N, C-alpha and C positions, 0 to 999 in steps of 0.2 A: 561534817560538823554536827554536833548533837544539840538538840533543843531541850530546854528545861522549863518547866512550869514552876513558878514559886508563888506562894501566898503571903501577902504582906498586909499589915494594917494600913489604912488610908494615909495616916500621917507618916508612916515609914516609907510608903511609896512616894509621897510628896517630897520627902527629904532626898530620896534616891534620884528623883527627877531633877531636883534643884542641883544636886551635886553633879549629875551628868551634864546639865546645861552649863554650869560653871566650867566644866572641862571640855565643853563643846563636843560632847559625845552623845550617841544615842544611849538610852537606858540599858539596852542589851549590851552594847560595847563597854559601858561603864561597869556593869556587873562582871563581864568577862575579864576586864583588867583587874578588878578586885580579886577574882578567883586566881588569876595568874600571879598576882602579888602574894597571895596566901601560899600558893604552891612554892614560889621562890623562897618565902620565909621558912617554910618547912625544910627545904633543901639546905638553907643556910643554918638551920638548927642542927642538922646532922653534921654539916661541915664543922661547925663550932664544937659539937660533941667530940668528934674525932680529933680535932686540934687540941681540945682540953685533955683528952685521954693521952695523946702523944706527949703533951707538956708534963704529965705526971711521971713520965719515965725519967729515971735518974741518968745523968751522963755516964756513958760506958756500960750501962745496964743492958743485958740482952733483952730483945723484944720477946715478951712472954707469949706472944701469939704466933711466933715463927713456926711452931710445931704444926699449925694448921696448914701451912703452905708446903712444908717439907715432910714427905711421907716417912723418911728415915727417922725424923725426930718425933713424928706423931705417936709412934708406939714404943719409943725408947723409954726404958724405966718402968714399963708395965709388967715386967716379969715374963716368964715362959707360960705358954698355954699348956694346960694339962692334956695328957693323951685322951683321945676320944674313945668312948666306949662303943662297941658295936651295937647296932639297933636290932640285930638278929636275935 
């Protein structure tokens, strides 16, 4: 487990201590739960982002990102590579 040092104004520290006491937690555990909640919120943001992106797709429409997963589609339509010139 990692230790963290934070610097707070006295009134901010007092508010954190009061919140921790109301939650029946140590200040350290209260801050840890605060950080865990922020981490979960960020994950939730990505989940909602991808859900919103999927919702924009029209019914029956091909997934425009399939080419990233399928190597046969990845280079389809890019044309033919030109012959290489010798480096000699």
